[in-house]
NUPAVEX-677924 format. One record per atom (N, C-alpha, C, O): residue in one letter; x, y, z. Coordinates in steps of 0.2 Angstrom, whole numbers, padded with zeros to 4 digits, always signed. Layout:
<recs>
aXYZ
...
</recs>
This chain:
<recs>
m+0770-0323-0541
m+0768-0317-0538
m+0770-0317-0531
m+0769-0322-0527
p+0773-0311-0528
p+0776-0311-0521
p+0770-0312-0516
p+0764-0310-0518
a+0771-0313-0510
a+0766-0314-0505
a+0763-0307-0504
a+0767-0302-0504
t+0757-0307-0502
t+0753-0300-0501
t+0754-0298-0494
t+0753-0302-0489
t+0757-0292-0493
t+0757-0289-0486
t+0752-0283-0486
t+0753-0278-0490
r+0748-0283-0481
r+0743-0278-0481
r+0743-0273-0475
r+0744-0276-0469
r+0744-0267-0476
r+0744-0262-0471
r+0739-0257-0472
r+0739-0253-0477
d+0734-0256-0468
d+0728-0251-0469
d+0728-0246-0464
d+0729-0247-0458
t+0727-0240-0466
t+0726-0234-0461
t+0720-0231-0463
t+0718-0230-0469
p+0715-0231-0458
p+0708-0229-0460
p+0708-0221-0462
p+0713-0218-0460
p+0703-0219-0465
p+0702-0212-0467
p+0703-0208-0461
p+0701-0210-0455
p+0705-0201-0461
p+0706-0197-0455
p+0699-0195-0452
p+0694-0194-0456
r+0700-0194-0446
r+0694-0191-0442
r+0696-0183-0442
r+0700-0181-0437
t+0693-0179-0446
t+0696-0172-0447
t+0692-0168-0442
t+0687-0170-0439
g+0694-0162-0441
g+0690-0157-0438
g+0683-0155-0441
g+0682-0158-0446
g+0680-0151-0438
g+0673-0149-0440
g+0672-0144-0446
g+0667-0144-0449
t+0677-0141-0448
t+0677-0136-0453
t+0678-0139-0460
t+0681-0144-0460
e+0676-0135-0465
e+0677-0137-0471
e+0684-0138-0473
e+0687-0143-0476
a+0688-0133-0471
a+0695-0133-0472
a+0699-0138-0469
a+0703-0141-0472
e+0697-0140-0463
e+0700-0145-0459
e+0698-0152-0463
e+0703-0156-0463
t+0692-0153-0465
t+0690-0159-0468
t+0694-0160-0475
t+0697-0165-0476
l+0694-0154-0479
l+0698-0155-0485
l+0705-0156-0484
l+0708-0160-0488
r+0708-0152-0480
r+0716-0153-0479
r+0717-0160-0476
r+0722-0163-0477
g+0713-0162-0471
g+0714-0169-0468
g+0714-0174-0473
g+0718-0179-0473
f+0709-0174-0478
f+0709-0179-0483
f+0714-0179-0488
f+0717-0184-0490
l+0716-0173-0490
l+0722-0172-0494
l+0728-0174-0491
l+0732-0178-0494
d+0730-0173-0485
d+0736-0175-0482
d+0736-0183-0481
d+0741-0186-0481
y+0730-0186-0480
y+0729-0193-0479
y+0731-0196-0486
y+0735-0201-0486
l+0729-0193-0491
l+0730-0196-0498
l+0738-0195-0500
l+0741-0199-0503
r+0740-0189-0498
r+0748-0188-0499
r+0752-0193-0495
r+0757-0196-0498
t+0750-0194-0489
t+0754-0199-0485
t+0754-0206-0488
t+0759-0210-0489
s+0748-0208-0491
s+0747-0214-0494
s+0751-0215-0500
s+0754-0220-0501
v+0751-0210-0504
v+0754-0211-0511
v+0762-0211-0510
v+0765-0215-0513
a+0764-0207-0505
a+0771-0207-0504
a+0773-0213-0501
a+0779-0216-0502
a+0769-0216-0496
a+0771-0223-0493
a+0771-0228-0498
a+0775-0233-0498
k+0767-0228-0504
k+0767-0233-0509
k+0774-0233-0513
k+0776-0238-0515
v+0777-0227-0513
v+0783-0227-0517
v+0789-0228-0513
v+0794-0231-0515
d+0789-0225-0506
d+0794-0226-0502
d+0796-0233-0501
d+0792-0237-0499
g+0802-0235-0502
g+0805-0241-0501
g+0804-0246-0506
g+0806-0252-0506
a+0801-0244-0512
a+0800-0248-0517
a+0807-0250-0520
a+0811-0245-0521
p+0808-0256-0523
p+0814-0258-0525
p+0816-0255-0532
p+0811-0254-0536
e+0822-0253-0533
e+0825-0251-0540
e+0826-0258-0544
e+0829-0262-0540
p+0826-0258-0550
p+0823-0253-0555
p+0816-0254-0555
p+0813-0250-0559
e+0813-0258-0552
e+0805-0259-0553
e+0801-0253-0552
e+0796-0252-0555
a+0803-0249-0547
a+0800-0242-0546
a+0799-0238-0552
a+0794-0234-0552
r+0804-0238-0556
r+0804-0234-0562
r+0802-0238-0569
r+0802-0235-0574
t+0801-0244-0568
t+0799-0249-0574
t+0791-0249-0575
t+0787-0250-0570
a+0790-0247-0581
a+0782-0247-0583
a+0780-0254-0582
a+0782-0259-0585
a+0774-0255-0579
a+0770-0261-0579
a+0764-0262-0583
a+0761-0267-0583
v+0763-0256-0587
v+0757-0256-0591
v+0759-0252-0597
v+0764-0249-0598
p+0756-0253-0603
p+0758-0251-0609
p+0758-0243-0610
p+0762-0240-0614
s+0755-0239-0605
s+0755-0232-0605
s+0762-0230-0603
s+0763-0224-0604
g+0766-0234-0600
g+0772-0232-0597
g+0772-0230-0590
g+0777-0228-0587
t+0766-0230-0587
t+0765-0228-0580
t+0770-0232-0575
t+0770-0238-0575
n+0773-0228-0570
n+0777-0232-0565
n+0777-0228-0559
n+0775-0222-0559
l+0779-0231-0553
l+0778-0228-0547
l+0782-0221-0546
l+0779-0216-0544
l+0788-0221-0548
l+0792-0215-0548
l+0789-0209-0552
l+0789-0203-0550
g+0787-0211-0558
g+0783-0206-0562
g+0777-0203-0559
g+0776-0197-0560
i+0773-0207-0556
i+0767-0205-0553
i+0769-0200-0547
i+0766-0194-0547
l+0774-0201-0543
l+0775-0196-0538
l+0779-0190-0541
l+0778-0185-0538
e+0783-0191-0546
e+0786-0185-0549
e+0780-0181-0552
e+0781-0174-0551
h+0775-0184-0555
h+0770-0180-0558
h+0766-0176-0552
h+0765-0170-0553
l+0764-0180-0547
l+0761-0176-0541
l+0765-0171-0538
l+0762-0166-0536
t+0771-0171-0538
t+0775-0166-0536
t+0775-0160-0540
t+0774-0154-0538
h+0774-0161-0547
h+0773-0155-0551
h+0766-0152-0551
h+0766-0146-0551
v+0761-0156-0550
v+0755-0154-0549
v+0754-0149-0543
v+0751-0144-0543
e+0757-0152-0537
e+0757-0148-0531
e+0760-0141-0532
e+0758-0136-0530
r+0766-0141-0535
r+0770-0135-0536
r+0766-0130-0541
r+0766-0124-0540
s+0763-0133-0546
s+0759-0129-0551
s+0753-0126-0547
s+0752-0119-0547
l+0749-0130-0544
l+0743-0128-0541
l+0744-0123-0535
l+0740-0118-0535
f+0748-0125-0531
f+0749-0121-0524
f+0754-0116-0524
f+0754-0111-0520
l+0760-0117-0528
l+0766-0113-0528
l+0766-0109-0534
l+0771-0105-0534
g+0762-0110-0539
g+0762-0106-0545
g+0768-0107-0550
g+0769-0103-0554
e+0771-0113-0549
e+0776-0114-0554
e+0773-0117-0561
e+0768-0120-0561
h+0777-0114-0566
h+0775-0116-0573
h+0777-0123-0575
h+0783-0125-0574
v+0772-0126-0578
v+0774-0133-0581
v+0773-0132-0589
v+0768-0131-0591
a+0779-0133-0592
a+0778-0133-0600
a+0776-0139-0603
a+0773-0139-0608
d+0777-0145-0600
d+0776-0151-0603
d+0773-0156-0598
d+0777-0159-0594
w+0767-0157-0597
w+0764-0161-0592
w+0766-0168-0593
w+0767-0172-0588
q+0766-0171-0599
q+0768-0178-0600
q+0775-0179-0598
q+0776-0185-0595
a+0779-0174-0598
a+0786-0175-0596
a+0786-0176-0588
a+0791-0179-0585
t+0781-0173-0585
t+0781-0174-0577
t+0780-0181-0575
t+0781-0182-0569
f+0778-0185-0579
f+0777-0192-0577
f+0784-0197-0577
f+0784-0203-0577
r+0790-0193-0578
r+0796-0197-0579
r+0801-0194-0574
r+0802-0188-0574
a+0803-0198-0569
a+0809-0196-0565
a+0815-0196-0569
a+0816-0199-0574
a+0820-0192-0566
a+0826-0191-0570
a+0830-0198-0569
a+0829-0201-0564
p+0834-0200-0574
p+0837-0206-0573
p+0842-0207-0567
p+0842-0213-0565
d+0845-0202-0565
d+0849-0203-0559
d+0845-0202-0552
d+0848-0203-0547
d+0839-0201-0552
d+0835-0200-0546
d+0834-0207-0543
d+0832-0212-0547
r+0835-0207-0537
r+0833-0214-0533
r+0826-0213-0530
r+0823-0207-0530
v+0824-0218-0528
v+0817-0218-0525
v+0817-0213-0519
v+0812-0209-0519
a+0822-0213-0515
a+0822-0209-0509
a+0822-0202-0511
a+0819-0197-0508
d+0825-0200-0517
d+0826-0193-0519
d+0819-0191-0521
d+0817-0185-0519
v+0815-0195-0525
v+0809-0193-0527
v+0804-0192-0521
v+0800-0187-0521
v+0804-0197-0517
v+0800-0196-0511
v+0801-0190-0507
v+0797-0187-0505
a+0808-0189-0506
a+0810-0183-0502
a+0807-0176-0505
a+0805-0172-0502
r+0808-0176-0512
r+0806-0170-0516
r+0799-0169-0515
r+0796-0163-0514
y+0795-0174-0516
y+0787-0174-0515
y+0786-0172-0508
y+0782-0167-0507
r+0789-0174-0503
r+0787-0172-0496
r+0789-0165-0495
r+0785-0162-0491
e+0794-0163-0497
e+0796-0156-0496
e+0792-0151-0500
e+0790-0146-0497
t+0789-0153-0506
t+0784-0149-0509
t+0778-0149-0506
t+0775-0144-0505
v+0776-0155-0503
v+0770-0155-0499
v+0770-0150-0493
v+0766-0146-0491
e+0776-0150-0489
e+0777-0145-0484
e+0777-0138-0486
e+0773-0134-0483
r+0779-0136-0492
r+0779-0130-0495
r+0772-0128-0496
r+0770-0122-0495
a+0768-0132-0499
a+0761-0131-0501
a+0757-0130-0495
a+0753-0126-0494
n+0758-0134-0490
n+0754-0134-0483
n+0756-0127-0480
n+0752-0124-0477
a+0762-0125-0480
a+0764-0118-0477
a+0760-0113-0481
a+0758-0108-0478
m+0759-0113-0488
m+0755-0108-0491
m+0748-0109-0489
m+0745-0104-0488
l+0745-0115-0489
l+0738-0116-0487
l+0737-0113-0480
l+0732-0111-0478
d+0742-0114-0475
d+0741-0111-0468
d+0739-0104-0468
d+0736-0102-0464
g+0741-0100-0473
g+0740-0093-0474
g+0734-0091-0477
g+0733-0086-0479
c+0730-0096-0479
c+0723-0095-0483
c+0717-0097-0479
c+0715-0103-0479
p+0715-0092-0474
p+0709-0094-0470
p+0702-0094-0474
p+0698-0097-0472
d+0702-0091-0480
d+0696-0091-0484
d+0696-0095-0490
d+0700-0094-0494
l+0692-0101-0489
l+0693-0106-0495
l+0690-0103-0501
l+0691-0105-0507
g+0686-0097-0501
g+0683-0094-0507
g+0688-0089-0511
g+0687-0087-0516
a+0694-0088-0507
a+0699-0083-0510
a+0703-0087-0515
a+0703-0093-0515
p+0706-0083-0520
p+0710-0086-0525
p+0717-0089-0521
p+0719-0086-0516
v+0719-0094-0524
v+0726-0096-0522
v+0731-0090-0523
v+0730-0086-0527
p+0735-0089-0518
p+0740-0083-0518
p+0745-0083-0523
p+0747-0078-0525
r+0747-0089-0526
r+0752-0089-0531
r+0749-0093-0537
r+0750-0098-0539
p+0745-0089-0541
p+0742-0092-0547
p+0747-0094-0552
p+0753-0091-0552
r+0746-0099-0557
r+0750-0100-0562
r+0750-0094-0567
r+0745-0091-0568
p+0756-0093-0570
p+0757-0087-0574
p+0752-0087-0580
p+0751-0093-0583
g+0749-0082-0581
g+0744-0081-0587
g+0738-0085-0586
g+0734-0085-0591
r+0736-0087-0580
r+0729-0090-0579
r+0726-0087-0573
r+0729-0085-0569
p+0719-0087-0574
p+0716-0085-0568
p+0717-0090-0562
p+0717-0096-0563
a+0717-0087-0556
a+0718-0091-0550
a+0712-0094-0548
a+0707-0091-0547
p+0712-0101-0547
p+0706-0104-0544
p+0706-0103-0537
p+0710-0100-0533
s+0700-0104-0534
s+0699-0103-0527
s+0703-0108-0523
s+0705-0114-0526
v+0705-0107-0517
v+0708-0112-0513
v+0704-0118-0512
v+0706-0124-0512
r+0697-0117-0511
r+0693-0123-0511
r+0693-0128-0517
r+0694-0134-0517
w+0693-0124-0523
w+0694-0128-0529
w+0700-0132-0530
w+0701-0138-0531
a+0706-0128-0528
a+0712-0131-0528
a+0713-0137-0523
a+0716-0142-0525
l+0710-0136-0517
l+0711-0142-0513
l+0707-0148-0515
l+0709-0154-0515
t+0701-0147-0518
t+0697-0152-0521
t+0700-0155-0527
t+0700-0161-0527
h+0703-0151-0531
h+0706-0154-0537
h+0712-0158-0535
h+0713-0164-0537
m+0716-0156-0530
m+0722-0160-0528
m+0720-0166-0524
m+0723-0171-0525
i+0714-0166-0521
i+0712-0173-0518
i+0710-0177-0523
i+0712-0183-0523
e+0707-0175-0529
e+0705-0179-0534
e+0711-0182-0538
e+0711-0188-0539
e+0716-0178-0539
e+0722-0179-0543
e+0726-0184-0539
e+0728-0190-0541
t+0727-0183-0532
t+0731-0187-0528
t+0727-0194-0527
t+0731-0199-0527
g+0721-0194-0526
g+0717-0200-0525
g+0717-0205-0531
g+0718-0211-0531
r+0717-0202-0537
r+0717-0205-0543
r+0724-0209-0544
r+0724-0215-0546
h+0729-0205-0543
h+0736-0208-0544
h+0738-0213-0538
h+0742-0217-0539
a+0735-0212-0532
a+0736-0216-0527
a+0733-0223-0529
a+0736-0228-0527
g+0728-0223-0532
g+0725-0230-0534
g+0729-0233-0539
g+0730-0239-0539
h+0732-0229-0544
h+0737-0232-0549
h+0743-0235-0545
h+0745-0240-0546
a+0745-0231-0540
a+0751-0233-0536
a+0750-0239-0532
a+0754-0244-0532
d+0744-0240-0530
d+0742-0246-0526
d+0743-0252-0530
d+0746-0257-0528
i+0740-0252-0536
i+0741-0258-0541
i+0748-0259-0543
i+0750-0265-0543
l+0752-0254-0545
l+0759-0255-0547
l+0763-0257-0541
l+0767-0262-0543
r+0762-0255-0535
r+0766-0258-0530
r+0765-0265-0528
r+0769-0269-0527
e+0758-0267-0529
e+0756-0274-0528
e+0760-0278-0533
e+0762-0284-0532
l+0760-0276-0539
l+0763-0280-0545
l+0770-0280-0544
l+0773-0286-0545
i+0774-0276-0540
i+0781-0276-0539
i+0783-0281-0534
i+0787-0285-0535
d+0780-0280-0528
d+0782-0284-0522
d+0776-0287-0518
d+0777-0289-0512
g+0770-0286-0520
g+0764-0289-0516
g+0762-0284-0511
g+0757-0286-0507
a+0765-0278-0510
a+0763-0274-0504
a+0756-0271-0506
a+0755-0268-0512
t+0751-0271-0501
t+0745-0268-0502
t+0743-0264-0496
t+0746-0264-0491
g+0737-0261-0497
g+0735-0257-0491
g+0736-0250-0492
g+0740-0248-0496
r+0734-0246-0487
r+0735-0238-0487
r+0740-0237-0481
r+0742-0231-0480
</recs>
């Protein structure tokens, strides 16, 4: 097993409003999960380390689709397929696509001062959740998969921490 390298970033000290707190924690988790994938070696980043097939690139590809669906209203026909990066995608491609999606989602959220209002771009054919619900769900989704990414990255090269 490779030597352990630990880098920890503490949770954010957010502003006093509910929106600042939710957005601060979501951005903290987004940064953490992207950092877990960024710089991971190929082909290990796309190699499944568990029987379910979960791999680092697949986790970040999935989170990109969740962000696009929830905040940008994009339709996802097959959620299982979102756990697979394209064969020609490099680690840097997947990380860049995720970060660009986060920027687009944050731009949308910047225009949402009322957390109780529906997200402005709901998924087609579904009722729009509130911005509060969408932020809370994205925190849960990103946090869950950040934990998976922590373990997978440590198995690959020993890197740990946030």
